[in-house]
C-alpha positions as CSV (number, residue, x, y, z in Angstrom):
1,M,0.0,0.0,0.0
2,T,1.3,3.5,-0.9
3,R,1.1,6.4,1.5
4,T,1.3,10.0,0.2
5,I,2.5,12.5,2.7
6,H,0.7,15.9,2.6
7,N,1.3,17.6,6.0
8,K,-0.9,20.6,5.3
9,L,-4.0,22.3,6.6
10,V,-7.1,21.1,4.7
11,R,-10.8,22.1,4.6
12,D,-13.1,20.5,7.2
13,K,-14.7,17.9,4.8
14,I,-11.5,16.7,3.0
15,V,-10.9,13.8,5.4
16,D,-14.5,12.6,4.8
17,I,-14.2,13.0,1.1
18,I,-11.0,11.0,1.0
19,E,-12.5,8.2,3.1
20,Q,-15.7,8.1,1.0
21,S,-13.4,7.4,-1.9
22,G,-12.2,4.2,-0.2
23,K,-8.8,5.6,1.0
24,K,-7.6,5.9,4.6
25,A,-6.8,9.4,5.8
26,Y,-4.6,10.1,8.8
27,S,-5.1,13.5,10.4
28,R,-5.1,15.4,13.7
29,I,-6.4,18.6,15.3
30,L,-3.9,21.4,15.4
31,S,-3.2,23.5,18.5
32,P,-4.1,27.2,18.2
33,D,-0.4,28.1,17.5
34,E,0.0,25.3,15.0
35,F,-3.3,26.4,13.3
36,F,-2.1,30.0,12.9
37,N,1.3,28.8,11.5
38,E,-0.5,26.5,9.0
39,L,-2.9,29.3,8.0
40,M,0.1,31.4,7.2
41,K,1.5,28.6,5.0
42,K,-2.0,28.2,3.4
43,L,-2.1,31.9,2.6
44,H,1.1,31.6,0.7
45,E,-0.1,28.5,-1.1
46,E,-3.4,30.1,-2.1
47,V,-1.6,33.3,-3.3
48,S,0.8,31.2,-5.4
49,E,-2.2,29.3,-6.9
50,F,-3.9,32.6,-7.8
51,Q,-0.7,34.0,-9.3
52,E,-0.4,30.9,-11.5
53,S,-4.1,30.6,-12.5
54,N,-5.4,34.1,-12.3
55,D,-8.7,32.4,-11.3
56,V,-11.2,34.3,-9.1
57,E,-12.0,31.1,-7.3
58,E,-8.4,31.3,-5.8
59,L,-9.2,34.8,-4.6
60,A,-12.2,33.3,-2.7
61,D,-9.8,30.8,-1.1
62,I,-7.4,33.7,-0.1
63,L,-10.3,35.6,1.4
64,E,-11.4,32.6,3.5
65,V,-7.8,32.0,4.8
66,V,-7.6,35.8,5.7
67,E,-10.9,35.5,7.5
68,Y,-9.6,32.6,9.7
69,L,-6.3,34.5,10.3
70,A,-8.4,37.4,11.5
71,I,-10.3,35.1,13.8
72,A,-7.1,33.6,15.1
73,K,-5.9,37.1,15.9
74,G,-9.1,37.8,17.8
75,A,-10.8,39.9,15.1
76,S,-14.0,39.3,13.2
77,M,-14.3,39.8,9.4
78,D,-16.5,42.8,10.1
79,E,-13.7,44.3,12.2
80,L,-11.2,43.5,9.5
81,L,-13.4,45.2,6.9
82,K,-13.8,48.3,9.1
83,I,-10.0,48.6,9.5
84,K,-9.7,48.2,5.7
85,E,-12.3,51.0,5.2
86,K,-10.5,53.3,7.7
87,K,-7.2,52.8,5.9
88,S,-8.9,53.4,2.6
89,L,-10.5,56.6,3.8
90,E,-7.2,57.9,5.4
91,R,-4.7,56.8,2.7
92,G,-6.9,56.0,-0.3
93,G,-7.5,52.8,-2.1
94,F,-5.9,51.5,-5.3
95,N,-8.6,52.9,-7.7
96,K,-6.2,55.3,-9.5
97,R,-3.6,52.5,-10.1
98,I,-0.7,54.8,-9.0
99,F,2.8,53.3,-9.2
100,L,5.3,55.1,-7.0
101,E,8.7,55.0,-8.7
102,S,10.8,56.9,-6.2
103,V,11.0,59.5,-3.5
104,E,13.7,62.1,-3.2
105,C,14.4,63.7,0.1
106,E,17.2,65.2,2.3
107,G,18.7,62.9,4.9
108,S,17.0,59.6,5.8
109,H,13.4,60.7,5.9
110,G,12.2,58.4,3.1
111,N,10.8,55.7,5.4
112,K,9.0,53.1,3.2
113,K,6.7,52.2,6.1
114,D,5.1,55.7,5.6
115,Y,3.6,54.5,2.3
């Protein structure tokens, strides 16, 4: 019998789907810290998949992972959206598609974190 190692966070119904197909799945429940770390890995995975496919379905996956990351940090999706809106009101969104090429200044006042 062949065993394929995955070692990754999966959606809640994946183990059932695997076992309904006649295979045996080995899984465990993650601790809160492990869950957060695996969500971070999953975010990178989903972003990479979107970059490769340019498929809007992958954006939905990214959004879901972001939602669970917010929950893991003690925030709701509503709170996250309020923070997003506040930043958009204070600093603008991306509607104008502005690409900042450079900033010239005297001394060391060009802190990238300001942008």
